LOVOBA-400479 format. One record per residue (C-alpha): x, y, z; residue in one letter. Coordinates in steps of 0.05 Angstrom, whole numbers, plus 5000, padded with zeros to 4 digits. Layout:
XYZa...
This chain:
378539681262m377639061220a381138401237a387938291207l387638011136a388737261128q392036831076t393636091070d398436061128w399735321117s404235511059t408036061098v414635901131q415036231200t417236681230p415137191178v414637951183f407838161156t404338811140v396838861136d395939311075v389039561092a391139781162r397440101134m393540481081d388540721133a394240981176n397341341117i390741651095a388741881165a395442211180t395842541111a388842831122a390743121190i396743471161f393243701097a387444001136e392344401178a396544621119g402844301149v407643911105s408843171119l415842891110r415342181139p421241811167h423341241121f426740841176k420040541198t418740161134s425240181094k420739961038c419940330972v412940050961q410640351027v414041011012a410441040945q403741000981r405841551029q408041990971r401541870934a397842100997a401542770997g408242681031a413043231006i419142801015g422342331065f426742351126t432541861127c437141601181s442841331139t446441431073p443740761050a436641001059e438141631020v441241230963r435340750959e430141300956l434241710906t435041100861a427441010864a426241720841g424342040907f425842780921t425343230982g430142801023l432643011091l438342631125w436942731199a443542511229h450042881241q454442731180p461142631215v467142281185g470442311117p465941791084g459542151105k462342831086v464042561017e457042271011f453842941030v457743290975v455942750925e448542810940m448343560952a443543720896a437943300925g439243280999l438543711061t442643521123i442743721196i448444021236v449044261308d455944561312s461644891275f465744261285a460643841246v459644371192a466844581177e469143941142p462743951100i464044681082s471144521060q469043921018a463144280987a467344890969t472644450937a467244090896a463744740876g457044540907v452544830961t449944381017v443344581049g442544451124y437644511181l440444741248l439044181298d435744441361i435244061427d428244211454t428743731512g430843041489q438043141508g440942791447r444143191391t442443921378g444344601404v440444891462l435345421440p439045961479a445445821439n442345751370a443646451346l450946441367a452045781333v448546011269q452746641268n458846191267q456045741213l454346351170k461846481161t462845801127l462445781050p459145221013g453445111063i446745441067e441645491123l434645241104r431445231172g431244891240v429644191264i428243811328t426143121349h421443111409e423442421432g422442611504q414942551494l415641801503a416641951577g409242151585y406741431590l399741421618g398442171612d396442331540r393943021558s400743221587a404142911526l400043341478d401443971519i408843811519a408643681444g405444351430t410644681474d416244361433v413244641369g412545331399a419645331424r422545121358l418345651322a421046171371a428145971353v426546041279a423546731293a429746951331e434246721275l429847061223g430047711261a437647681260a437647581184g437946821182h431846601143e428645951165c423845711111a423345021144i421244931217v421144171226s418843741284v418542991284g415542411323s409441971322t407542111395p407742851379g404642841310m397943111333r401043681374s408043921357a406944031281p400944471293f404145001337a404045671303e410345761260g411845021249v412044831175t412844071175e412443431215g416642801207r412942221241p415141531220g412040981263t404941201246y405240811181v405040151220y404240381293f406739891346d406339691419g410040311442n405140771407q399240381435t401940471505a402941211493l395841311468g397941471396s393640911369c389440301387e392239611379i387339501322g391140021282q397739641286c399439411215a405939031224s406738371261s411037751263v407137111250v410236541290t408935811305r409235441371v415034951368v415234651438s410434561497v414534081539n414134461605r407934661643d406535401643g411235521585s411335491509a416735631457i415635981390i420136051330d420836811335a426837011376g431237621382s433137581309k425837661289a423838211337m426038871367s424338911441a426639641442d421439991485s421340751487i415140691532s418240201583k413939621559m416338951585k417638311546g419238211473a412638421441g405138391448t401937721432l395337711393v391337181358n392137071283l386237541270d389438081314g384838001374s388238091442p390937511482v390637661556s393237011584d399836961546l406137381554q412237391509f417237441565i424137351534e428037111474t434036721451n436536841381e431536371347e426736211404h421436601440g419136421510f411836481528l408836461597a401836511627g395936061638s394336061564g400335631550t396235021573d391935051510r397635141460l399834571415k405934491370v404334831304g399435341332d399936031300l400436691337l402337401320r407037871356v405838621351i412838931358p414239401414h418239801364h416339741290a422540101264c427439641300g423639021279t423639241206t431139281208n431538541227m428538331160w430538351087s423338311062k416238351087l409937971069l404538471048a397738161061v391938471022h384638461044p382837920994d388337461021g393337530964h400437680986t406538020958e413838020981e416438730986w423938850996p426539201058i432339631037v437740091066g439339641125r446039681160h
C-alpha cells in the first residue's frame, strides 16, 4: 500500500482528523468487488464515517443503502437523498417511536420483542402507516436480539400486531472480535453465524413468515458471515477506513488504514517521555481487540514506529513513552491510527480529506450525539 498522502502540514492546525482519500477509495472498491462477485448486497454502516461525501462514494461503488445507529444519522442521509436505510437499534421510548412513524416510508427498523414492537404498532396504526422491521437475532454476541430457538415464538407474537411488517432477520456478529490472533477460527465462526441466521430465516419461512432479508454485519466477519448460503446482505462499517482493531484481528494491514489523527509534539521536558496535542478529546481508545494504549503511532508517511508508544491521555494531551522519545523535538509531527475508527469519528465535527496530489478538502461529520 502506498504511503499516506501529504500536504503542506505547516499550515494545518493540529490535532486534525484526516482521511487518506486514495486508501479509503481502495477499501471501498475492494469490499464492493467482494460482495458483487458473490451476489450479496452491501449495506454499509454509516456510523464509521458519519460523512455524506464518504457515503456517496460507497453508494457509487454499489451499496444498496446504509445502516444507521441513531435517528440523527437517518435524518442526515435522508436529507441527502439516500434510500435503503436500516436503523439497527431498538427504537424504545416515545420520541423514537414517533420518529419511526414519521420516517416509515423510507426506513426499516429492528425489534427483538413484543414489548419493543407494541408501542410502534399502536403509533403506526394510529398514523395509518406500516413500519417494516427485521427480527433481531442473538447469534452469540449476547447483546440485543432473541435467541434463535425462540425466534419463531417471538415472531408469532409480533405477527398479531397491526401496522408493522416483517422484512427479514438480522444479527451482529460482534463476538468475532474475541478471536484475536486466530484468523482461521474467526472466519469459521463468522461462517457459522451466517449459517445459523439463515437457518432461523428458513424456519420462519417454513412457518409462513417470509424473510426476504437475511442480514449479517461486521468488518471482522465481512469475508465469512455474508457468504454463508441463505444470507442476502452484509453490513460492515469500519472497512471504509479500517483501524488498529481491525489490523490486530487480521482484517487488514496497517497500510490500509485510511483515517488518522495528525498531531504535534508540544513538550519533551522529561527523559523517556513526550507530550502531543492529541488527547482523549481527539481519539477513541475503545478497543474491541484488547489493544493497549490510546492508538497506534506511525510516521507522517504512515510507516510504523516501533520505539514509541501512545500510553495514555488527558483531555488535550497525549503521553508518549519509549526509547524513541529521545529524538523527538517540540513541533515534530506524528500520526495516530485510531484503535477504533468509528469512535474517533464521533469526536470530530469535520475531517480533512487528503487527496493523492496533496490538495485537501474539509468534509463535515454529521449525525453526532
